[in-house]
N, C-alpha and C positions, 0 to 999 in steps of 0.2 A: 659540569655537565648540565645542559639547559634544554629546554623544550619538553615536549611530551614524551620523547623517547620512541623507540621502535615498537610498532604494534604488530599483532598477528596479521592484520590486513596488509601491512607493509611487506610482510613475508609471503603474501599471496593467498592467504586464507581469509575469506570474508564471512565471519560468523553470522552477521545480520542477514546476509544473502541466504545463508543456510536456514535461518529461522523463517524467513519469508517463503522459502521453497517448501518447508514442512507445512506451513499454513495453506499454501496453494494446493498441495496434493491431499490434504486431509480429507476433503469430501470425496475425492476419487477413491481413496483407500477405504473409507468407511462403506462405500457402496458395495464392497465385496464381502463384507462381514456376514458370517453365518451366526445363528443364535448362540453357538458355543463360545464365541469370542467374549471375554469377560472384562477386558480393559481397553482403553483408548490408546492412541499414539502418544508417545512421549515417555512411557515407562521404560525401565531398564530391561524388561523382558515382556514377551507377550504371554497372556494367560488364555488358555483354551481348554474347556471342560470336555470330558468324554462321557457320553450318555451311558450310564451303567445298565439302563433298561434295555439297551439296543444290542449289547454284546455280552456273551458269556465268557469267552476266552480270547479277548482282543490282542492282536499283534500289530505293532506299529511298523510301518514301512517307510523308510526315508531314502531320499535321493538328492543329489546335488549335481549341478552342471553349469555350463556357460554357453555362450553363442559362438565362440571361436572367431575366426577371421572373417565371418560374415559381418562383423562390426565394421570392417573396412568399407564395405559397400554403403552402409549407413553414413559413414564419414564422407565418402565421395559425393553422395547425393545430398548430404545435409538433411536427411530425413530420418527421424528417430521415433516415430509414433507406432511402429510395428515391431521393432526389434525386441521389445519386452514380451510380445506374444511368443516369439521364438524361445525366449529364456524360460517362460512358464512351460511351454510345450515339451521341451527337452526333459524337464523334471517330471511333470505329471504323467506323461506317457510312460515313463519308466516305473511309475507307481502303479498305474492301472494294469499293466501287464501281469502283475502278481496278484491281481484280483482285489486290490485295495482301493478304497475310496479316498481321493485326495482331500485332506482336511484343511491344511494351511500352508502358506508359502511366505518366504522371506527373501529379500534381495540384497545384494551388495553392489554398490555402484561407486567406482573410484575414477577420478578425473583430475586433470591438471588445474582446471579452473571451473568453478560452478557457474554455469549459465542456467538460470532458473527455468526459462522457457524450454530449453533443450531437455533438462532433467525432468521437467514435468511431462513432456511428451513421452519420455522413456517409461516413466511410472504409469502413465495412462495406458500404455500398451501392456505393461505387466498386469494392471488391474483388469483389462479386457480379457487377457488370457485367463486370469483367475476366475472371472465370472463364467467364462466358457467351460472351465473345468469344474466349476461348482465349489471352489475352495476360497479361503479367506487370505487376503494379503495382510498379515498381522504385524509386519514390521520390516525393518531393513537398516542398512548403514550407507550413508552417503559420505564419502571421504574425498576431501579436496586436498590434492597432493601436488602443489606447484613444483615444477622441476623434475617431477617423476614421470608424468604423462605430458604429451604435447597438447597444446591448447586445442579445445573443442574435440579431443579424443577422450575415450573413457574405456573402462573394462566393466563387465557385468558378470555376476555369478548369482545363482539362485539355489535355494534350499527348500525342500518340501517334505511334508509328512502326511502319510495316509494311514488308513486303518482297515483291518480285515480280520474276520474270525479265523483262528488257527487252523481249523479243519477245512477252511475254504481257500486257503493260499493256493495260488496257481504257480506251479514250479516245473512243469513238464514231466514230473516223475511218473505219471500214468499214461504218457504217450506210448502208443503201441503200433505195431505193424498193421497197415490198412487204414490208419487215420488219414484224413485229408487236410490240406493246407489252403486256407482262404487268405488272399491278399487284399488289404485295403489300400486304395490308391493314395499316393502322396500328392502334395501340391507342387512338387518340384524338387529342388535340391534339399529342401528343409534347412538344416544347419550343419551339414557335414560335407566334407570334401572341398571346402572353399579354397584351400590353398592350391589344390590341383586346378580347380575351375578357374581361379583368378590367373594362374600361370598360363593356361591355355587361352582364355578369352580376352585377358587384358595385357598379358605379357607381349613384348615385341610389337606393341601397338596393333594387335590383331583387331580389336574393336575399342571404341571409347565407351565409357559407362553410359553415355546418353545415346548411343547408336541404336537406331530403330532397325530391328531385324525381322523381316517378313516371316521367316520360319517360326519365330516365337510369337508373332502377333502383338508385340509390344517392344519397348526399349530393353536393352540388356540390363540396365539398372533395375527396372521394374521387375523383370524376371528373377534376378538374383536376390532381390529384397522380398520376394513373395514369402509371407509368413509360414512357418512350420504348422502343420495341421495338429489339432488337439483331438485325440481319439477317445477321450474319457467317456463321453455320453453314449456313443454307439456300442463301445465294448461293455460298459456297465449294463446296458440294455440286454446284450447277449448273455452276460454272466448271470443275470437275474432269472432267465427263462430256459437256458440251454446248458449243455455240457461243454466246457471249454477245457481242454487238456493242457494247452501251452500257448503262450503268446510271446512273440519276439518283436521288440521295437527296433526297426531297421535304422540304426544310427551309424556311428563310426565303425568301419568294418564291413558296411554294406550287407547285402543279402548273403554273401559268402560266409561271413563270420558271426552273424547274430542269430540266425535260426538255429545253428548247432548248439547255442548256449542253453537252449531249453530242451534238448533231446537226451534221453538216456543213452548210455554207451552202446546199447544193442540196436539202436535205430539210426536210419539214414534218411534224409530228406531229398527227394527227387524233385527238382523244380523245372517246370516247363516254361522256358523264357518267352515262348510264343503266345502264352495264355493272356497276355495283356499288352497293350500298346504303350511304349514308353513316351513320356512327355518329350517334346522336341529339344529341350535344353540338353538332354543326355545324348541325343544323336549328334547335336552340334559340338559338344565337347569331345565326343569320341572321334568324330571325323576331323575336326580342326586340329586336334592334338595328337592324332594317331594313337589314341589310347586303346590298349588291348581290351578284349572282352573280359578277361580275368581281372584286369585292373579296374574296369568300370564296375564290375560286380563286387569288388572289394572296397572301393572308395565311396561309392554312391548307393543310394536306395533304388535307383533305376525305375522309379515310378511306384514302388511298393513301400508304404510307410509303416505298415504293421502286417505281421504274418500270424494267423490264428490257426491252431491245430485242433481239429474237431473230429468227432466220430463220423465215419462215412455215412451212416444213416441219417445224420442231421444236417448234412451239407446243404441240401436244397432249401430246407426251412430256414436255416440261419442266413443264407444269402438272400433269401426273399425278405427276411426281417431287415437286413442291412439296406437293401434296395428301397424298401418302404420308408426308411429313414433318410433317404437321399444319398446314401453312400455308394460310390463306385467300388465294386468288389469283384474279385476274380477267383476261380478255382485254379491255383497256380502249382499244386503239387500234391504229393502223397508221401507217406512214411513207409519205407521198406526195411527189410533186415539189413543190418550193417555187418559187413564182413570185416575181418581183422585188419585187412590192408586198405580199407576205405576211410575217407576223411570225415564222413558224417553228412556231407552234402554233395550233390552232383547236379549239374545243369545240362539240359538237353533241349 
């Protein structure tokens, strides 16, 4: 046997490229650090301190999620600098709805071949999302897996942790008949329903990814890659000064399945679908695909990214606060008594 022998690089894994990638993203990641971060990149685990002077009975709230088939749009456009925002949004929005402040975030990125520029764009998006949410990007894993993923394609997953006082957890248990529901506008599809959206909009050559669509005011690709909104700051502002009884992040399952998750068994949500104007992407999908209203409300957020349940006497003041922060918000419904044969939500 002669020569240098087979190397890891010969098998498709470039360790040196990985090292260079870490150096490239290091300043991007450090820019997200809160004072509680105790160590730098490169350790076997991230160290994050909890301020004992700030909490009496703290509860940690964790969430994990991915971006789903929205990644396909990033692949088609070869544009990767916003998909990380989606990843963070899906996690931190689930944390804030329970009244918790997002503390830190970790990512997992797997690909067939590591392209440092592409990977750096992804991490830059993750860092921007973390900065918007006020949490630290404390670590992650980048796995180069030749033969497992197609070249230039990748998978993303994220994991986040937040903190809240035990007696300040928001879980919907105090929701009562007469409460009102405020909806916060979404930026579009966010990161759910993309399998259906792609089938309708890109299947059977309905449109190309670069098609300019007057109804949307942009190309199809631009619309489909529009980042998920991060609602941490406006919701944290409301929590600080008002009574919030329940919050639903409108993700997979749409309006139909997410609001009921925070309702006591005795309560039903009545949603007025005429209370807000849906972004045109939803009308386009519904019309082109012949998608029923029931299916639309189950697969998509239909223009509402968060539903906040509040006391009736605080509705006007809370909406005024949101509007002052630049948030588009709507009074979309109320809580009524739920009868035995009712599902927990009704649309009219």
